[in-house]
N, C-alpha and C positions, 0 to 999 in steps of 0.2 A: 518453589513453594506450592504446596497443594492448594492453599486458599486462592492463590493467584491463577493457577490452572483452572480452577472452578469458576473464577470470575471471568476469565477469557472465554471458556466454553459457554457460560451463561450469556455473555454479551453477544456471541456469535448466534446462538439459538434465538435470542430475543430479536436480533436484527432480521433473521430469516423469517420469523413469524410476522414481523411488521411489514416487511417487503411483500410477502405473499398476500397479506391482508390488503395492502394498498393496491396490488395488481388486480386482485379479484374485484375490489370495489370500483376501480377505475376502468376496468375492461381492457387494460393494456397487456400486451404479450411481448416480452423482450425478444429481440432477434438474436441475442447472444446464445451461443451453443458451444458444445465441446469441440475443441480444435480451432475455435475462433479466438485469436489472440492479438487482434489489431491494437487493442488498448494496453497490452502487456509490455509496454516499453517505457512506462513512466517510473519516476522515483516514488516508490510506495512508502508512505510514512506510517510508522507504528511505534508503540511503546515497548519497553523492555519486556513486560509480561507476555505480550503477543509474540515477540521475537523468541523468547525462551520456549514458549508453548509450541511454536512452529518448528523450531530447531529440533526438539525432541521427537518430532514425528516425520522428519525427512529421512529418506533412504540414504545409506552411506554415499552412494554415487552423487545424488542431488545435493547433499550437504557439502561434499567436497567441492563441487562446482560452485555452489553458492558462496562458500568461503573464499574461493579464488576470485570470484567476481567482487565480493565485498572488499577484499584487500586491494584490488585494482581500482576500485571506486574511491578509496580513501583520498588519494591525491586530488582527484577531480572535485570532490566535495569540499575538501579543505581550501581549495583554490576559489571555488565559486559560491560557497555557502552564504556569503554576504551580499550576493547579487540577487535582487528580487526576481529577475527573469531566469535564474539558473534552472529551476525545475522544468520550465517550458523549453529552454534550449536543450536540456538533456533529453527530454522526450523526443524532440525533433531529430536528435541524433540516432534514434531508432535502436536503443540498447535493449536487446531482448532480455526478458526476465529469466534468471537462472533456474527458476522453478519449473519452467516449461520442459516437457519431454520432447523427444524427436518428432512426434506427430503434432506438436503445437498444443497439447493439452496440459493443463496445470497438474503437476504431479502431486500437489498438496491441496487439491481443491477442497476437500472437507475441512481443512484447517487454515484456509487462506485468511488473511487479515480483514478487519472491518473495512479498511480503505478499498480493498478489492471488491468486497461484497456489495458495496454501494454504487459501483459503476455499471449501469445498465442503460440500454437504449432499445427502443422499438423500431428505430429507423435502420436503414441499411448499415451494417457494421463496417462497411468500407470507409465510412466517415470517421471511424475511430483510429485509423492508421496515422502514425506520426506525419503531420503536415498536410493531411488530406483536405481538411477544411480550408487551410490557408491557400492551397493551390487552386481552389475553385474559382472560376472566372466566368463572366458572361451568363449564359443560360444555365449552366451547371450551378452557378452560385445562386441564382434566383430560384431554381428548383429546390435547392437545399433550404434556403430561407423560407420558402413557401410551406415547407413541412414543419417548421418550428411552431410549437404551441406553448400555452402557458405552463404545461407540466414539464417543459424542458428547461435545462439550465444546470451547470454551464454548458453552452453550445447545445448539442442534440441529446445530451444525457438526461435521464429522468431525474427531476429535481428532488422529489421526496426521498427516494432511496439514498441519494447522495447526502442530503441533509441529516437523515436519521443515522447513517453510518458515522458521520462526523460527531453527532451528539453522543452516540454511544461510546465512541472512542474517547471523547473528553471525560465521560463518566468512568470509563475503565481506568484512565490515567489517575483520576481522583481516588478510585478504590486502591490502586497500587500504592499511591502516596500514603494512604491511610495504613496499609498493611506493612509496606517496606520502609516507609519514611520518606521516600523520594522515588522518582522514576527517571528513565532516560528515554527520550523520544528521538527517533532518527530514521534513516533509510533502511529498508528491509535487509538487503544483502550485507551492508556494512555492519549493522547491529548484530546480525547472526554471526558474522565473522568475529566481532569483538567478544561475543558470548563464549567463544571457544578458546579465548586467550587467557592464560593463567593470571597474567597481570591485571586484566580487567576483572576477573572473578575475585581476586584478592582486594581490589579497590572497592568492589561492591560490598564485600564483607565489612570493610572499614567504614563505610557510610558515604553520605552525599559529598562531603568535602573531598575525600580521597578519589571518588569517582569523577568529580569535576576536574581535579588536577590531572587525572589520567587522560581524560578526553581532551583537555587543553593541550597536553603534551603531544597528542595525536593530531592536533590541528583541526579538530572537527567540532569543538564546543561553540555553541551559538550559531547564529545565522538562520 
């Protein structure tokens, strides 16, 4: 839907402006850079509109890989979706994002979801690797904690970009509900995989109830 594509692009542009304004006013400079992908092992949550927007802009090779990963993740998500610590445990398993290219750069960086855009730090990016903070002991732990300030949280990530990305994601979901009548919120690779399935597309056309039944049959509804 064109209106949804415009809503997604508008939300992305708005978050970028807000983050850049915050960084200028705070004097903070992120340590994140191209090829730094320590944080790119998490389960990324996005809505259906962002998944459709992203899917349409992936190269055939990256799309095929993302669909394979999404299909493989179905069982894990269906099994663990009701467990509050499932996202954390999955991140600690160091599952590489399928959007990364061979050099470790995001192949879809201009179109990445709001959830990815809000993850920034000005500390050493080695802290972002799965389990890195949990493994800190003794002097290394004290050194890490000594660097934390009021603008951090959760952990060493910049609080304001994180909060603004979450707020804009919520508003985007509300926009989609107003346009489509409902939305689906899920994990990046899995939702992109679903978007390529004829059964899922037919369910979307029939509305919220049919989509709920489809996702329930796949074992991923709720959680």
